[in-house]
C-alpha positions as CSV (number, residue, x, y, z in Angstrom):
1,X,81.1,27.9,-75.6
2,X,82.0,26.1,-79.0
3,X,81.6,22.4,-79.0
4,X,85.7,22.1,-79.2
5,X,85.8,24.4,-76.1
6,X,83.3,22.1,-74.4
7,X,85.1,19.2,-75.1
8,X,88.8,20.6,-74.3
9,X,86.8,21.6,-70.6
10,X,85.1,18.4,-70.5
11,X,89.0,16.7,-71.2
12,X,90.5,18.8,-68.3
13,X,88.3,17.6,-66.0
14,X,88.4,13.8,-66.4
15,X,92.4,14.8,-66.2
16,X,91.8,16.8,-63.3
17,X,90.2,13.7,-61.7
18,X,93.1,11.5,-62.5
19,X,95.4,13.5,-60.9
20,X,93.5,14.1,-57.3
21,X,93.5,11.4,-54.8
22,X,89.8,12.5,-54.0
23,X,87.5,11.1,-56.8
24,X,84.0,10.8,-57.1
25,X,85.1,7.3,-56.6
26,X,86.6,6.8,-53.6
27,X,84.0,9.1,-52.0
28,X,81.8,6.5,-53.4
29,X,83.3,3.8,-52.0
30,X,84.3,5.3,-48.5
31,X,79.7,5.8,-48.1
32,X,79.8,2.3,-49.0
33,X,81.9,1.4,-46.2
34,X,80.3,3.9,-44.2
35,X,77.1,2.3,-44.7
36,X,78.0,-1.8,-43.8
37,X,80.1,-0.1,-40.5
38,X,83.5,-1.7,-42.2
39,X,86.0,0.4,-40.4
40,X,88.8,-2.2,-42.0
41,X,87.9,-0.8,-45.5
42,X,87.8,2.7,-44.4
43,X,91.2,2.6,-43.1
44,X,92.5,0.8,-46.4
45,X,90.7,3.9,-48.0
46,X,91.7,6.4,-45.8
47,X,95.0,5.4,-45.0
48,X,97.7,6.5,-48.1
49,X,95.9,9.6,-48.2
50,X,97.4,13.4,-47.3
51,X,95.6,14.7,-44.6
52,X,94.0,18.0,-47.0
53,X,92.2,14.8,-49.0
54,X,90.5,13.3,-45.6
55,X,89.4,17.2,-44.9
56,X,87.6,16.8,-48.6
57,X,86.5,13.4,-48.0
58,X,85.3,15.1,-44.6
59,X,83.2,18.5,-46.5
60,X,82.0,16.1,-49.6
61,X,79.8,13.8,-47.2
62,X,76.3,14.5,-45.4
63,X,76.0,15.4,-42.0
64,X,75.2,11.6,-41.1
65,X,78.1,10.3,-42.8
66,X,80.2,12.6,-41.7
67,X,79.1,11.9,-38.2
68,X,79.9,8.0,-38.7
69,X,83.5,9.0,-40.0
70,X,84.0,11.0,-37.4
71,X,83.1,8.3,-34.7
72,X,85.2,5.6,-36.3
73,X,88.0,7.3,-37.1
74,X,87.9,10.5,-34.5
75,X,90.4,8.9,-31.5
76,X,92.9,8.5,-34.2
77,X,92.3,11.7,-36.3
78,X,95.8,12.8,-38.0
79,X,96.4,16.4,-36.2
80,X,96.1,18.3,-39.6
81,X,93.0,16.9,-40.7
82,X,91.5,19.3,-37.9
83,X,93.6,22.3,-39.6
84,X,92.5,21.4,-43.1
85,X,88.8,21.5,-42.8
86,X,86.7,24.3,-43.2
87,X,85.2,25.9,-40.5
88,X,81.5,24.5,-40.7
89,X,82.9,21.2,-40.9
90,X,85.5,21.3,-38.3
91,X,82.9,22.1,-36.1
92,X,80.6,19.5,-36.5
93,X,83.8,17.0,-37.1
94,X,84.2,18.4,-33.3
95,X,81.4,18.4,-31.7
96,X,81.3,14.8,-32.3
97,X,84.7,13.8,-31.2
98,X,85.7,12.9,-27.6
99,X,87.1,16.3,-25.8
100,X,90.5,13.8,-24.8
101,X,91.0,13.4,-28.7
102,X,90.6,16.8,-29.7
103,X,93.1,18.0,-26.9
104,X,95.4,14.8,-28.5
105,X,95.7,16.3,-31.5
106,X,95.9,19.8,-30.8
107,X,99.3,19.1,-28.4
108,X,100.5,17.4,-32.0
109,X,100.0,21.0,-33.8
110,X,102.0,24.0,-34.8
111,X,100.2,26.6,-32.4
112,X,98.9,28.7,-35.0
113,X,96.6,25.7,-36.3
114,X,96.1,24.5,-33.4
115,X,94.6,28.2,-32.5
116,X,92.6,27.9,-35.5
117,X,90.6,25.1,-34.5
118,X,90.2,26.4,-31.3
119,X,89.1,29.9,-32.3
120,X,85.4,29.9,-33.3
121,X,84.2,27.2,-30.6
122,X,81.9,28.2,-28.5
123,X,83.4,29.3,-25.3
124,X,82.1,26.6,-23.1
125,X,83.5,23.6,-25.4
126,X,86.6,25.4,-26.0
127,X,87.1,25.7,-22.3
128,X,86.6,22.1,-22.0
129,X,89.8,21.2,-24.9
130,X,92.1,24.0,-23.1
131,X,91.7,22.3,-20.0
132,X,92.2,19.1,-21.6
133,X,96.1,20.2,-22.4
134,X,99.2,19.9,-21.0
135,X,100.4,23.2,-19.0
136,X,102.5,24.5,-21.2
137,X,100.4,23.9,-23.9
138,X,98.0,25.5,-22.5
139,X,99.9,28.4,-21.9
140,X,100.8,28.9,-25.6
141,X,96.9,28.2,-26.8
142,X,95.6,30.7,-24.4
143,X,98.3,33.3,-25.4
144,X,97.5,32.6,-29.3
145,X,93.9,33.4,-28.6
146,X,94.3,36.6,-26.7
147,X,95.7,38.2,-29.7
148,X,92.7,40.1,-31.9
149,X,91.4,37.8,-34.3
150,X,93.0,38.2,-37.7
151,X,96.1,39.5,-36.2
152,X,99.5,38.2,-36.9
153,X,98.7,36.8,-33.6
154,X,96.4,34.6,-34.6
155,X,98.7,33.5,-37.5
156,X,102.6,32.7,-35.6
157,X,103.8,29.9,-34.8
158,X,105.8,29.7,-31.4
159,X,108.4,27.1,-32.6
160,X,111.3,29.0,-33.9
161,X,115.2,29.1,-34.9
162,X,116.8,31.7,-32.9
163,X,120.4,32.4,-31.8
164,X,123.1,34.7,-30.4
165,X,124.7,36.7,-33.1
166,X,128.2,35.5,-31.1
167,X,127.9,31.9,-32.0
168,X,130.0,30.6,-34.9
169,X,128.3,28.3,-37.8
170,X,129.8,25.5,-36.3
171,X,127.6,25.8,-32.8
172,X,124.9,26.8,-34.6
173,X,125.1,23.3,-37.1
174,X,125.7,21.4,-33.4
175,X,122.0,22.9,-32.4
176,X,120.3,21.7,-35.1
177,X,122.0,18.8,-34.7
178,X,120.9,18.2,-31.2
179,X,117.9,20.1,-30.3
180,X,115.0,17.6,-31.0
181,X,112.3,20.9,-30.9
182,X,113.1,22.5,-33.6
183,X,110.7,22.9,-36.1
184,X,109.3,20.1,-39.2
185,X,110.2,22.7,-41.6
186,X,112.5,26.2,-41.6
187,X,114.5,28.2,-44.2
188,X,116.2,30.6,-42.5
189,X,116.7,31.4,-38.8
190,X,116.3,34.1,-36.5
191,X,119.6,36.1,-35.3
192,X,118.6,38.3,-31.5
193,X,120.8,40.2,-29.0
194,X,120.8,39.5,-25.5
195,X,117.4,41.3,-24.9
196,X,116.3,38.5,-27.6
197,X,115.3,41.4,-30.1
198,X,115.8,40.1,-34.0
199,X,118.9,41.8,-35.4
200,X,118.8,39.7,-38.7
201,X,118.3,36.2,-40.3
202,X,120.5,34.4,-42.0
203,X,119.3,31.4,-44.8
204,X,120.2,27.9,-44.1
205,X,121.8,27.4,-47.3
206,X,124.3,30.7,-46.4
207,X,125.1,28.7,-43.1
208,X,126.0,25.7,-44.9
209,X,128.7,27.3,-47.4
210,X,130.0,29.5,-44.6
211,X,133.4,29.0,-43.1
212,X,132.2,26.8,-39.4
213,X,134.6,29.7,-37.1
214,X,132.7,32.3,-38.9
215,X,130.0,34.0,-36.7
216,X,126.6,33.9,-37.6
217,X,126.5,37.7,-37.1
218,X,128.9,38.1,-39.8
219,X,126.8,36.2,-42.5
220,X,123.4,37.3,-41.4
221,X,120.8,39.8,-43.7
222,X,120.3,42.8,-41.2
223,X,117.4,44.6,-40.9
224,X,114.8,41.5,-40.7
225,X,111.0,42.0,-42.3
226,X,109.4,41.6,-38.8
227,X,105.7,42.5,-38.2
228,X,103.8,43.4,-34.8
229,X,101.8,41.1,-33.2
230,X,98.9,42.8,-33.4
231,X,98.6,43.9,-37.1
232,X,96.1,42.6,-39.3
233,X,96.5,40.0,-41.2
234,X,95.6,41.6,-44.7
235,X,98.6,43.7,-44.3
236,X,101.1,40.9,-43.1
237,X,100.0,39.1,-46.5
238,X,100.8,42.0,-48.4
239,X,104.4,42.0,-47.0
240,X,104.8,38.7,-47.8
241,X,103.6,39.1,-51.5
242,X,105.6,42.5,-51.8
243,X,108.8,41.3,-50.8
244,X,108.5,37.6,-51.3
245,X,108.9,36.2,-48.1
246,X,108.9,32.8,-47.0
247,X,108.9,33.5,-42.9
248,X,108.9,36.7,-41.2
249,X,109.7,37.0,-37.8
250,X,106.6,38.3,-34.8
251,X,107.7,40.6,-32.7
252,X,105.6,42.1,-28.8
253,X,105.1,45.5,-27.9
254,X,108.9,45.8,-26.6
255,X,110.3,44.3,-29.7
256,X,111.1,41.0,-28.7
257,X,110.9,38.3,-31.1
258,X,107.9,35.8,-30.2
259,X,107.2,33.5,-33.1
260,X,107.4,34.1,-36.4
261,X,105.0,33.3,-39.9
262,X,105.5,31.1,-42.3
263,X,104.5,31.7,-46.3
264,X,102.1,28.3,-46.1
265,X,99.8,30.3,-43.7
266,X,100.0,33.4,-45.7
267,X,98.4,31.4,-48.2
268,X,95.6,30.8,-46.5
269,X,95.4,34.4,-45.7
270,X,95.2,35.6,-49.6
271,X,92.6,33.2,-50.1
272,X,90.3,33.6,-47.3
273,X,90.7,37.3,-48.0
274,X,90.0,37.5,-51.6
275,X,87.2,35.0,-50.8
276,X,86.1,37.4,-48.0
277,X,86.2,40.5,-50.5
278,X,84.0,38.1,-53.3
279,X,81.3,37.2,-51.2
280,X,81.2,40.9,-49.4
281,X,80.7,41.9,-53.3
282,X,77.7,39.6,-53.2
283,X,76.2,40.6,-49.9
284,X,77.2,37.6,-48.0
285,X,79.3,38.0,-45.0
286,X,80.3,33.9,-44.3
287,X,78.8,31.0,-46.6
288,X,79.6,27.4,-46.7
289,X,78.3,24.8,-49.2
290,X,78.5,22.5,-46.1
291,X,76.0,25.1,-44.3
292,X,72.9,24.4,-43.0
293,X,69.6,25.9,-45.2
294,X,68.6,27.9,-42.3
295,X,72.4,29.0,-41.8
296,X,73.0,30.0,-45.9
297,X,69.5,31.5,-46.1
298,X,70.1,33.9,-43.2
299,X,73.6,34.8,-44.1
300,X,71.6,35.6,-47.8
301,X,68.2,37.2,-47.1
302,X,69.4,40.3,-45.3
303,X,71.3,41.7,-48.2
304,X,68.4,40.7,-50.9
305,X,65.9,42.9,-48.6
306,X,68.4,46.1,-48.7
307,X,68.6,45.0,-52.2
308,X,64.8,44.9,-53.0
309,X,64.6,48.8,-51.2
310,X,67.0,49.9,-53.4
311,X,64.9,48.3,-56.2
312,X,61.7,50.3,-55.1
313,X,63.1,53.5,-55.2
314,X,64.2,52.8,-59.2
315,X,60.7,51.9,-59.6
316,X,59.8,55.3,-57.8
317,X,61.7,57.0,-60.6
318,X,60.5,55.3,-62.9
319,X,56.8,55.9,-61.8
320,X,57.8,60.1,-61.7
321,X,57.4,59.2,-65.7
322,X,54.4,56.4,-66.2
323,X,52.6,59.1,-68.3
324,X,55.6,58.9,-70.7
325,X,55.5,55.4,-70.9
326,X,52.1,54.7,-71.8
327,X,52.5,57.6,-74.8
328,X,55.9,55.7,-75.9
329,X,55.8,51.7,-75.4
330,X,59.4,51.5,-76.9
331,X,60.7,53.8,-73.7
332,X,59.6,50.4,-71.5
333,X,61.2,48.5,-74.0
334,X,64.9,50.4,-74.0
335,X,64.7,50.8,-70.4
336,X,66.4,47.0,-69.3
337,X,69.1,48.3,-71.7
338,X,70.0,51.4,-69.9
339,X,70.0,50.4,-66.2
340,X,72.0,46.3,-67.5
341,X,75.1,48.4,-69.6
342,X,75.1,51.1,-66.4
343,X,75.3,48.2,-64.1
344,X,78.0,45.8,-65.6
345,X,79.9,49.2,-66.6
346,X,79.6,50.0,-62.9
347,X,80.8,46.6,-61.6
348,X,83.7,46.2,-63.8
349,X,84.8,49.6,-62.9
350,X,84.1,48.6,-58.8
351,X,86.1,45.4,-59.0
352,X,89.2,46.2,-60.7
353,X,89.1,49.2,-57.8
354,X,88.2,46.8,-55.1
355,X,91.2,45.0,-56.0
356,X,93.4,48.0,-56.2
357,X,93.1,49.2,-53.1
358,X,93.5,45.5,-51.6
359,X,97.3,45.4,-53.1
360,X,97.6,48.7,-52.1
361,X,97.5,49.5,-55.9
362,X,95.2,53.1,-55.2
363,X,96.8,55.0,-53.1
364,X,96.4,58.8,-51.9
365,X,99.5,59.5,-54.4
366,X,97.8,58.5,-57.6
367,X,94.2,58.6,-56.9
368,X,93.8,61.2,-59.1
369,X,95.4,60.1,-61.6
370,X,92.9,57.2,-61.9
371,X,90.1,58.8,-60.9
372,X,90.6,60.3,-64.2
373,X,91.6,57.8,-66.0
374,X,88.4,55.4,-65.4
375,X,86.5,58.6,-66.3
376,X,88.5,58.4,-69.3
377,X,87.3,54.9,-70.0
378,X,83.7,55.5,-68.8
379,X,83.7,58.4,-71.8
380,X,84.8,56.2,-74.3
381,X,83.2,53.6,-73.6
382,X,80.1,55.3,-73.2
383,X,80.2,56.8,-76.7
384,X,81.4,53.7,-78.4
385,X,77.8,51.9,-76.9
386,X,75.4,55.0,-77.1
387,X,76.4,54.6,-81.4
388,X,75.9,51.4,-81.0
389,X,72.5,51.3,-79.6
390,X,71.1,54.6,-80.7
391,X,71.3,53.3,-84.2
392,X,69.9,50.5,-83.3
393,X,66.8,52.0,-81.1
394,X,66.6,54.5,-84.6
395,X,66.5,51.3,-87.0
396,X,64.1,49.6,-84.4
397,X,61.6,52.0,-83.7
398,X,62.2,54.2,-87.0
399,X,62.9,57.4,-84.7
400,X,65.7,59.2,-85.3
401,X,65.0,61.2,-82.3
402,X,64.7,58.2,-79.7
403,X,68.2,57.3,-81.1
404,X,69.9,60.5,-80.5
405,X,67.6,60.1,-76.9
406,X,68.8,56.4,-75.8
407,X,72.5,57.2,-76.9
408,X,72.9,60.4,-75.0
409,X,71.4,58.4,-71.9
410,X,74.1,55.7,-72.5
411,X,76.9,57.8,-71.8
412,X,75.6,59.7,-69.1
413,X,74.9,56.5,-67.5
414,X,78.3,54.7,-68.6
415,X,79.8,57.8,-66.8
416,X,77.9,58.0,-63.6
417,X,79.0,54.1,-63.5
418,X,82.5,54.2,-63.8
419,X,82.4,57.4,-61.6
420,X,80.6,55.7,-59.2
421,X,82.5,52.6,-59.3
422,X,85.9,54.2,-58.7
423,X,84.7,56.9,-55.9
424,X,82.3,54.9,-53.9
425,X,85.2,52.2,-52.8
426,X,87.8,55.4,-52.8
427,X,85.1,57.1,-49.6
428,X,84.4,53.9,-48.1
429,X,88.2,53.1,-47.4
430,X,88.8,56.5,-46.4
431,X,86.2,55.9,-43.5
432,X,88.0,52.7,-42.7
433,X,84.7,50.8,-44.0
434,X,85.5,47.6,-46.3
435,X,84.9,48.5,-50.0
436,X,83.8,45.5,-50.9
437,X,81.4,45.4,-48.2
438,X,79.1,48.0,-49.3
439,X,80.0,49.3,-52.5
440,X,78.3,47.0,-54.8
441,X,74.9,48.0,-53.7
442,X,75.5,51.9,-53.8
443,X,76.8,51.8,-57.7
444,X,73.9,49.4,-58.6
445,X,71.2,51.8,-56.9
446,X,73.1,54.9,-58.8
447,X,73.4,53.1,-61.9
448,X,69.3,52.5,-61.6
449,X,68.5,55.5,-60.5
450,X,70.6,57.7,-62.7
451,X,69.9,55.7,-66.2
452,X,65.7,55.4,-65.6
453,X,66.0,59.1,-64.6
454,X,68.7,60.4,-67.3
455,X,66.9,58.4,-70.4
456,X,63.1,59.1,-69.0
457,X,63.6,62.4,-68.8
458,X,65.5,63.3,-72.1
459,X,62.6,61.3,-73.6
460,X,59.3,63.4,-71.8
461,X,61.4,66.6,-73.0
462,X,62.4,65.4,-76.7
463,X,60.1,63.2,-77.6
464,X,56.7,64.0,-75.8
């Protein structure tokens, strides 16, 4: 990074600190107010902040300060603060709050946010809070929790606007004015038949511009986009992204409208799925900066142990050619280059492939073309890199044959890395295994083993 780019980055970060309400200085002031137990100062600092910013402050505090802050404001906690907290921080905060305060906050949330807050609790704590809810809220929450994890049912909110198709525009507008239970934000309404099956949607701007005597069914958009209640949330996010939706109805197994999903929740899903794929490609199932050392270690060490086993496999390949390496030290010097370039090439292809599978850009209809494309890219890159490293090895060790061996091994390894990077995630996807979960370790193992074997094998035949 050049000096000017470093200065620009520092300047951008400085501007960002000026824009964001939760500055390091504000966090320091909150910590000081907690140390001196100044509740009035805490209220002064936190009251102007958005719920998401208060959640950020909770996440930046250590365990002790987080407990103190919860004890000070838990009884008056804004419901949206809980829904904005990350999972591990949410668990800490709820543990410190009284069950009655948690129940109070949950009754003021949208049903999807309430389910999100409760779903990761242990069963006993969850039961205590649910039992403290009013009957109506308890039934809604229990139904939401009954749906599969990561399904549309966990995202839906019950509070929506649905009207019969025979209503006039005037009747709909009067309904808006007189009903106190309308959602806080909505952009369209659902039109339903007598069986409460959705038959269309009508955007608010279209309703406002239409004649009051017109029927709502005459201005609605027919064939609304709907999702089954048990559809996976990643599929839901794909539909929102594909069709640029702001909301979408959710139907039960009988086709009845039971709720809706809004784009703000889908944005969270997209971020969550992207983060999950990134973590899985690094061998981490779940992690959080607020986790304890033990929890973070437990999440990472298993994958490291698996990587250790694959590293031993690569070492065993090297051991097959120990005599060759002893005779020609240059082989030991050049081996890391072969492994490194193959690993990087495989990771590039793997990243593109996993993303293409997730976004539905790679399908059975174009898989052959994409595989051939990646093979061609690998071949071109392999030849370019082979020419560079072959010449360098020749000049470095004054051995043309060594340069030829190095170049040939580089072409073989780059091609195999490219093929592994695309074929392995495709195979895992066909087996209904998340390609992000196990692809990287297989690709790394293949590139290391083939890279070492091709390089050392060729050297043993040609040079020794």
